[in-house]
C-alpha positions as a Markdown table, in Angstrom:
| # | Residue | x | y | z |
|---|---|---|---|---|
| 1 | Met | -162.8 | -53.7 | 100.7 |
| 2 | Pro | -159.2 | -54.8 | 99.6 |
| 3 | Arg | -156.6 | -52.2 | 98.7 |
| 4 | Arg | -155.4 | -51.8 | 95.2 |
| 5 | Arg | -152.0 | -53.3 | 94.5 |
| 6 | Arg | -149.3 | -50.7 | 94.1 |
| 7 | Phe | -146.3 | -50.9 | 91.9 |
| 8 | Pro | -142.8 | -49.4 | 92.1 |
| 9 | Ala | -142.9 | -48.0 | 88.6 |
| 10 | Ile | -145.5 | -46.3 | 86.4 |
| 11 | Ser | -147.5 | -48.4 | 84.0 |
| 12 | Glu | -146.8 | -48.0 | 80.2 |
| 13 | Tyr | -150.4 | -46.8 | 79.7 |
| 14 | His | -150.1 | -44.0 | 82.3 |
| 15 | Leu | -146.7 | -43.1 | 81.0 |
| 16 | Gln | -148.1 | -42.7 | 77.5 |
| 17 | Gln | -150.9 | -40.5 | 78.8 |
| 18 | Ile | -148.5 | -38.3 | 80.7 |
| 19 | Asp | -146.2 | -38.0 | 77.7 |
| 20 | Arg | -149.1 | -36.9 | 75.5 |
| 21 | Ala | -150.3 | -34.4 | 78.1 |
| 22 | Ala | -146.8 | -33.0 | 78.6 |
| 23 | Trp | -146.3 | -32.6 | 74.9 |
| 24 | Leu | -149.6 | -30.7 | 74.5 |
| 25 | Leu | -148.8 | -28.5 | 77.5 |
| 26 | Gly | -145.3 | -27.8 | 76.0 |
| 27 | Lys | -146.9 | -26.6 | 72.8 |
| 28 | Glu | -149.2 | -24.3 | 74.7 |
| 29 | Leu | -146.4 | -22.9 | 76.8 |
| 30 | Ser | -144.3 | -22.3 | 73.7 |
| 31 | Ala | -147.1 | -20.5 | 72.0 |
| 32 | Ala | -147.7 | -18.4 | 75.1 |
| 33 | Gln | -144.1 | -17.4 | 75.3 |
| 34 | Leu | -144.2 | -16.0 | 71.8 |
| 35 | Ser | -146.5 | -13.2 | 73.1 |
| 36 | Leu | -144.4 | -12.5 | 76.2 |
| 37 | Thr | -141.5 | -10.1 | 76.6 |
| 38 | Pro | -138.4 | -12.3 | 77.3 |
| 39 | Phe | -136.9 | -12.4 | 80.8 |
| 40 | Val | -139.9 | -11.2 | 82.7 |
| 41 | Pro | -141.5 | -13.3 | 85.5 |
| 42 | His | -144.2 | -14.9 | 83.3 |
| 43 | Tyr | -141.8 | -15.8 | 80.5 |
| 44 | Asp | -139.4 | -17.3 | 83.1 |
| 45 | Ala | -142.2 | -19.2 | 84.7 |
| 46 | Cys | -143.1 | -20.8 | 81.4 |
| 47 | Ser | -139.5 | -21.7 | 80.8 |
| 48 | Asp | -139.0 | -23.2 | 84.3 |
| 49 | Leu | -142.2 | -25.2 | 83.9 |
| 50 | Gln | -141.1 | -26.7 | 80.6 |
| 51 | Arg | -137.7 | -27.6 | 82.2 |
| 52 | Asp | -139.3 | -29.2 | 85.2 |
| 53 | Ile | -141.7 | -31.2 | 83.1 |
| 54 | Lys | -138.8 | -32.5 | 81.0 |
| 55 | Arg | -136.9 | -33.5 | 84.2 |
| 56 | Ala | -139.9 | -35.3 | 85.5 |
| 57 | Leu | -140.5 | -37.2 | 82.2 |
| 58 | Asn | -136.8 | -38.3 | 82.2 |
| 59 | Leu | -137.2 | -39.7 | 85.7 |
| 60 | Leu | -140.5 | -41.5 | 84.9 |
| 61 | Asn | -138.8 | -43.0 | 81.8 |
| 62 | Gly | -135.9 | -44.4 | 83.9 |
| 63 | Arg | -133.3 | -41.9 | 82.8 |
| 64 | Pro | -131.3 | -39.4 | 84.8 |
| 65 | Ala | -133.1 | -36.2 | 85.5 |
| 66 | Asp | -130.7 | -34.1 | 83.4 |
| 67 | Tyr | -130.7 | -36.5 | 80.4 |
| 68 | Glu | -130.7 | -35.0 | 77.0 |
| 69 | Lys | -131.2 | -36.8 | 73.7 |
| 70 | Pro | -127.9 | -37.0 | 71.8 |
| 71 | His | -127.6 | -34.7 | 68.9 |
| 72 | Gln | -127.6 | -36.2 | 65.4 |
| 73 | Ala | -126.6 | -34.7 | 62.1 |
| 74 | Pro | -129.6 | -33.9 | 59.9 |
| 75 | Met | -130.5 | -36.7 | 57.5 |
| 76 | Ser | -128.3 | -39.2 | 59.3 |
| 77 | Gly | -131.1 | -41.7 | 59.4 |
| 78 | Gly | -131.3 | -42.1 | 63.2 |
C-alpha cells in the first residue's frame, strides 16, 4: 500500500478546524478561570495553556510565535 503524500505546511482545511477548536477551548478556559482564585496552580495552568495555544496558532499561520495583532482605535474601520 503506498504511503500518503506529506506536505511541509498544514492544509487550509485543517488550519480552520484547529482555529475553531482553539477558539472553543479558549472560551472554556476563560470561563473556568472565572471560578478560580487568581495566581494558584490551576489558574496559572489555564493561563499558560491559552498562551501556548496562541503561540502554536501563530506558527501554524506562518507568523512569529510571539506575534500579536496590532492594536487599533475603536471604530477605526479596520
